C-alpha positions as CSV (number, residue, x, y, z in Angstrom):
1,X,29.1,11.6,-49.4
2,X,29.4,9.6,-46.1
3,X,26.7,7.0,-45.5
4,X,25.2,5.7,-42.3
5,X,23.1,2.8,-41.3
6,X,19.6,2.8,-40.1
7,X,17.5,0.5,-37.8
8,X,15.8,-1.1,-40.7
9,X,19.1,-2.1,-42.3
10,X,18.9,0.5,-45.1
11,X,21.7,3.0,-45.9
12,X,21.0,6.7,-46.0
13,X,23.2,9.8,-46.4
14,X,24.9,10.8,-43.1
15,X,23.5,14.0,-41.5
16,X,25.4,17.1,-42.4
17,X,26.3,19.7,-39.8
18,X,23.9,22.6,-39.5
19,X,24.8,25.7,-41.4
20,X,26.1,28.7,-39.5
21,X,24.4,31.9,-40.8
22,X,26.1,35.3,-40.3
23,X,23.5,36.6,-37.9
24,X,23.4,33.5,-35.7
25,X,26.8,34.4,-34.2
26,X,27.0,35.9,-30.8
27,X,29.6,36.2,-28.0
28,X,27.5,38.0,-25.4
29,X,26.3,36.7,-22.0
30,X,22.7,37.9,-21.9
31,X,22.7,37.7,-18.1
32,X,19.0,37.7,-17.5
33,X,19.5,38.5,-13.8
34,X,20.8,42.0,-14.7
35,X,17.5,42.7,-16.4
36,X,16.0,42.9,-13.0
37,X,18.3,45.7,-12.0
38,X,18.1,49.5,-12.5
39,X,19.0,51.0,-15.8
40,X,20.5,54.1,-14.3
41,X,22.8,51.9,-12.2
42,X,23.8,49.8,-15.3
43,X,24.6,53.1,-17.2
44,X,26.8,54.2,-14.3
45,X,28.8,50.9,-14.1
46,X,32.5,51.4,-15.1
47,X,33.0,50.2,-18.7
48,X,29.3,50.2,-19.7
49,X,28.9,50.8,-23.4
50,X,25.9,51.6,-25.8
51,X,25.0,50.2,-29.2
52,X,23.4,53.3,-30.8
53,X,20.6,52.9,-33.3
54,X,18.8,55.4,-35.6
55,X,16.2,54.6,-38.2
56,X,17.1,50.9,-38.2
57,X,20.8,51.4,-38.5
58,X,23.6,51.2,-36.0
59,X,26.5,53.5,-35.5
60,X,29.8,52.1,-36.8
61,X,33.4,53.2,-36.6
62,X,35.5,54.5,-39.5
63,X,36.8,51.0,-40.1
64,X,33.2,49.6,-40.4
65,X,33.0,47.9,-37.0
66,X,30.2,48.4,-34.6
67,X,30.8,51.5,-32.5
68,X,30.4,51.0,-28.7
69,X,29.7,54.5,-27.1
70,X,30.4,55.7,-23.7
71,X,27.0,56.6,-22.0
72,X,28.6,59.8,-20.7
73,X,28.5,61.2,-24.3
74,X,24.7,61.0,-24.3
75,X,21.8,62.0,-22.2
76,X,19.9,58.8,-22.3
77,X,16.3,58.4,-21.1
78,X,16.4,55.2,-19.0
79,X,13.1,54.2,-20.6
80,X,14.6,54.3,-24.0
81,X,17.5,52.0,-23.1
82,X,17.6,48.2,-23.3
83,X,20.0,46.0,-21.5
84,X,21.6,43.5,-24.0
85,X,24.1,41.6,-21.8
86,X,27.7,41.4,-20.7
87,X,30.9,40.9,-22.4
88,X,32.2,37.3,-22.0
89,X,35.8,38.3,-22.9
90,X,37.8,41.5,-22.9
91,X,38.6,43.3,-26.2
92,X,40.1,46.7,-27.2
93,X,36.8,48.4,-26.9
94,X,35.1,46.5,-24.1
95,X,36.1,45.2,-20.7
96,X,35.2,41.6,-19.7
97,X,31.9,41.6,-17.8
98,X,31.0,45.1,-19.0
99,X,27.4,45.8,-19.6
100,X,26.2,46.6,-23.2
101,X,22.9,48.4,-23.7
102,X,21.1,49.6,-26.8
103,X,19.7,53.2,-27.3
104,X,17.7,54.6,-30.2
105,X,18.8,58.3,-30.6
106,X,17.2,61.4,-31.9
107,X,18.0,63.0,-35.3
108,X,20.2,65.6,-33.6
109,X,22.3,63.0,-31.8
110,X,22.4,60.8,-34.9
111,X,23.9,63.7,-36.9
112,X,26.5,64.5,-34.2
113,X,27.6,60.9,-33.8
114,X,27.4,60.0,-37.5
115,X,30.0,62.7,-38.2
116,X,32.5,60.5,-36.4
117,X,31.7,57.3,-38.2
118,X,29.0,55.8,-40.3
119,X,25.5,54.3,-40.0
120,X,25.6,50.6,-40.7
121,X,22.8,48.5,-42.4
122,X,22.6,45.0,-40.9
123,X,21.6,43.4,-44.2
124,X,24.7,44.8,-45.9
125,X,27.3,44.4,-43.1
126,X,26.1,41.5,-41.0
127,X,28.4,38.9,-42.7
128,X,31.4,41.3,-42.4
129,X,31.1,42.0,-38.7
130,X,32.9,40.1,-36.0
131,X,30.8,37.5,-34.2
132,X,30.3,39.7,-31.1
133,X,29.2,42.7,-33.1
134,X,26.9,40.7,-35.4
135,X,25.1,39.4,-32.3
136,X,24.9,42.7,-30.6
137,X,23.5,44.5,-33.7
138,X,21.0,41.8,-34.4
139,X,19.7,41.7,-30.8
140,X,19.6,45.5,-30.5
141,X,17.7,46.0,-33.7
142,X,15.1,43.2,-32.8
143,X,14.4,44.8,-29.4
144,X,14.2,48.4,-30.8
145,X,11.7,47.1,-33.5
146,X,9.6,45.5,-30.7
147,X,9.5,48.7,-28.6
148,X,8.5,50.6,-31.7
149,X,5.3,48.5,-31.9
150,X,4.6,47.9,-28.3
151,X,4.2,51.4,-27.0
152,X,0.5,50.9,-26.4
153,X,-1.5,48.1,-24.7
154,X,-3.3,45.8,-27.1
155,X,-6.0,45.3,-24.4
156,X,-6.7,48.9,-23.3
157,X,-4.9,51.1,-25.8
158,X,-3.1,52.9,-23.0
159,X,0.6,53.7,-23.1
160,X,2.7,50.9,-21.7
161,X,5.5,51.5,-19.2
162,X,9.0,49.9,-19.5
163,X,10.2,47.4,-17.0
164,X,13.1,44.9,-16.5
165,X,15.7,47.0,-18.3
166,X,13.7,47.1,-21.5
167,X,12.6,43.5,-21.7
168,X,9.0,44.0,-20.5
169,X,6.2,46.5,-21.2
170,X,3.4,46.8,-18.7
171,X,-0.2,47.9,-19.1
172,X,-0.7,50.4,-16.2
173,X,-4.4,49.7,-15.8
174,X,-4.4,45.8,-15.9
175,X,-0.8,45.0,-14.9
176,X,-0.6,42.9,-18.0
177,X,3.0,42.3,-19.1
178,X,4.1,41.9,-22.8
179,X,7.4,40.5,-23.9
180,X,9.5,40.8,-27.1
181,X,8.0,38.6,-29.7
182,X,9.6,36.5,-32.4
183,X,7.6,35.2,-35.3
184,X,8.9,31.8,-36.6
185,X,9.2,31.3,-40.3
186,X,10.6,28.3,-42.4
187,X,12.9,28.7,-45.3
188,X,13.5,25.7,-47.5
189,X,16.0,24.2,-49.9
190,X,13.8,22.0,-52.1
191,X,15.9,19.3,-54.0
192,X,14.9,16.7,-56.6
193,X,16.4,13.3,-57.3
194,X,19.1,14.8,-59.4
195,X,20.1,17.0,-56.5
196,X,19.0,20.2,-58.3
197,X,17.8,23.1,-56.1
198,X,14.6,25.1,-56.6
199,X,14.8,28.8,-56.4
200,X,12.0,31.4,-56.8
201,X,11.8,35.0,-57.8
202,X,9.4,37.2,-55.8
203,X,7.1,39.6,-57.6
204,X,8.5,42.5,-55.6
205,X,12.2,41.8,-56.5
206,X,14.4,42.5,-59.4
207,X,13.5,39.8,-61.9
208,X,17.0,38.4,-61.7
209,X,16.9,37.8,-57.9
210,X,16.2,34.3,-56.8
211,X,16.1,32.8,-53.3
212,X,14.7,29.8,-51.4
213,X,11.0,29.5,-50.6
214,X,9.9,30.7,-47.2
215,X,6.8,31.4,-45.1
216,X,5.5,32.0,-41.7
217,X,4.5,29.1,-39.3
218,X,0.8,29.2,-38.6
219,X,-0.9,28.7,-35.2
220,X,-1.0,25.1,-34.2
221,X,1.4,24.1,-36.9
222,X,4.8,22.3,-36.5
223,X,7.8,23.5,-38.4
224,X,7.8,20.4,-40.5
225,X,4.2,20.8,-41.4
226,X,4.8,24.4,-42.3
227,X,7.5,23.3,-44.7
228,X,5.2,20.9,-46.5
229,X,2.3,23.4,-46.7
230,X,4.4,26.4,-47.8
231,X,6.1,24.5,-50.6
232,X,2.8,23.1,-51.9
233,X,1.1,26.6,-51.7
234,X,3.9,28.5,-53.4
235,X,5.2,25.9,-55.8
236,X,2.6,23.2,-56.2
237,X,5.2,20.6,-55.2
238,X,4.8,17.8,-52.6
239,X,7.9,17.4,-50.5
240,X,8.8,14.8,-47.8
241,X,11.0,14.4,-44.8
242,X,12.1,18.0,-44.1
243,X,15.5,18.1,-42.5
244,X,16.6,20.9,-40.1
245,X,19.6,22.9,-41.5
246,X,20.0,25.8,-39.1
247,X,18.3,28.9,-37.8
248,X,18.9,32.7,-37.8
249,X,17.3,35.7,-36.2
250,X,16.1,38.1,-38.8
251,X,15.0,41.4,-37.1
252,X,13.1,42.8,-40.1
253,X,11.1,43.3,-38.0
254,X,10.9,40.2,-35.7
255,X,11.4,36.8,-37.4
256,X,13.3,33.7,-36.6
257,X,14.2,31.9,-39.8
258,X,14.3,28.2,-39.4
259,X,16.1,26.5,-42.3
260,X,15.2,23.1,-43.8
261,X,16.1,20.9,-46.7
262,X,13.4,18.8,-48.2
263,X,13.1,16.6,-51.3
264,X,10.3,16.1,-53.7
265,X,8.3,13.2,-52.5
266,X,8.8,9.8,-54.4
267,X,6.4,9.7,-57.3
268,X,5.4,13.3,-57.1
269,X,5.6,15.8,-60.0
270,X,8.8,17.9,-60.1
271,X,7.1,20.6,-62.4
272,X,6.9,23.7,-60.2
273,X,3.9,26.1,-60.6
274,X,4.5,29.7,-59.2
275,X,1.5,30.9,-57.2
276,X,1.4,34.0,-59.2
277,X,0.8,36.1,-56.1
278,X,4.2,36.0,-54.3
279,X,6.3,34.3,-56.9
280,X,6.7,35.2,-60.6
281,X,9.1,32.4,-61.5
282,X,10.5,29.1,-60.2
283,X,13.5,27.4,-61.6
284,X,15.6,24.3,-60.9
285,X,19.3,24.7,-61.0
286,X,22.2,22.3,-61.1
287,X,25.4,23.5,-59.4
288,X,27.1,24.2,-62.6
289,X,24.1,26.2,-64.0
290,X,23.7,28.3,-60.8
291,X,27.4,29.1,-60.7
292,X,27.5,30.2,-64.3
293,X,24.4,32.4,-64.1
294,X,25.5,34.0,-60.8
295,X,29.0,34.7,-62.3
296,X,27.4,36.2,-65.4
297,X,25.0,38.4,-63.4
298,X,21.9,36.7,-64.8
299,X,20.9,35.5,-61.3
300,X,21.3,37.5,-58.1
301,X,21.4,35.6,-54.9
302,X,20.3,36.7,-51.4
303,X,22.8,38.8,-49.5
304,X,25.7,37.1,-47.5
305,X,24.0,38.0,-44.2
306,X,21.0,35.8,-44.9
307,X,20.4,32.2,-44.0
308,X,19.1,31.7,-47.5
309,X,22.6,32.4,-48.9
310,X,24.2,30.1,-46.2
311,X,21.9,27.2,-47.2
312,X,22.4,27.7,-50.9
313,X,26.2,27.7,-50.5
314,X,26.0,24.7,-48.2
315,X,24.2,22.8,-51.0
316,X,26.6,24.1,-53.6
317,X,29.6,23.1,-51.5
318,X,31.4,26.4,-51.2
319,X,31.1,30.2,-51.8
320,X,29.4,31.4,-54.9
321,X,31.1,34.4,-56.5
322,X,28.6,37.2,-56.9
323,X,29.7,40.2,-59.0
324,X,27.0,42.3,-57.2
């Protein structure tokens, strides 16, 4: 490992590049100025295409790519359409500069369109999609989930109206505007002095499934403070010096996962204690142990679309072969 100097004359490991999770990829110009325009006008622009959603899935092509649908094929309610952005580059299914919007369709339209392709699950296909499609699917799903929970004003209980091409909802009585929300959460690779990694099994999972520890950031709390608190609450371990490793949107329903690596603090115990509420088991793994147990099916890792998998494989130094 490369080493670098510090201002106090000591030597420490050089900072590694941040990981690049599958759902962090994007090739879209979000073009916020177009959000101020009129949705019907955007739908009528030549080359405009729709990302079509139904029950949390997106319409895909027969080859498994994200389908981009001509708006002329659907009768879209402008209030149900969200502007995503414009294409930065031309491709076989999208002109450069063309507008891309998202639409949640009815059961009938879903059945008709699904007969021509397939409905894609982002958790399963996110790592397989091209960067543009991964970004479009992630953004469209996040906004659709927000609209599903923001239909009524939290202040008056009245139905909200849609504005700014789907990026704002307005309380008609007070004029109060609400915007799409994102809930920050930390996800942490905890390491010890032997460079082992700590993984936990959630009580709601298959007992063989293990992942990094994670939790939401609380009000008035920094990301680093959340790392230290969550690891102590869930594992009874004291960690120090959290180091940023990357981030990823996780629209299930509205999270931003912020990845860190942290080591057990000098002199602190390395004996993990599962909280018994969220975690049934905590285990330290060497690289050889994890590779052997994953290959044999004794341990199941997070899916390839998750930042957890990206951070684990970054620590491991390469892809882990998972029979599942």
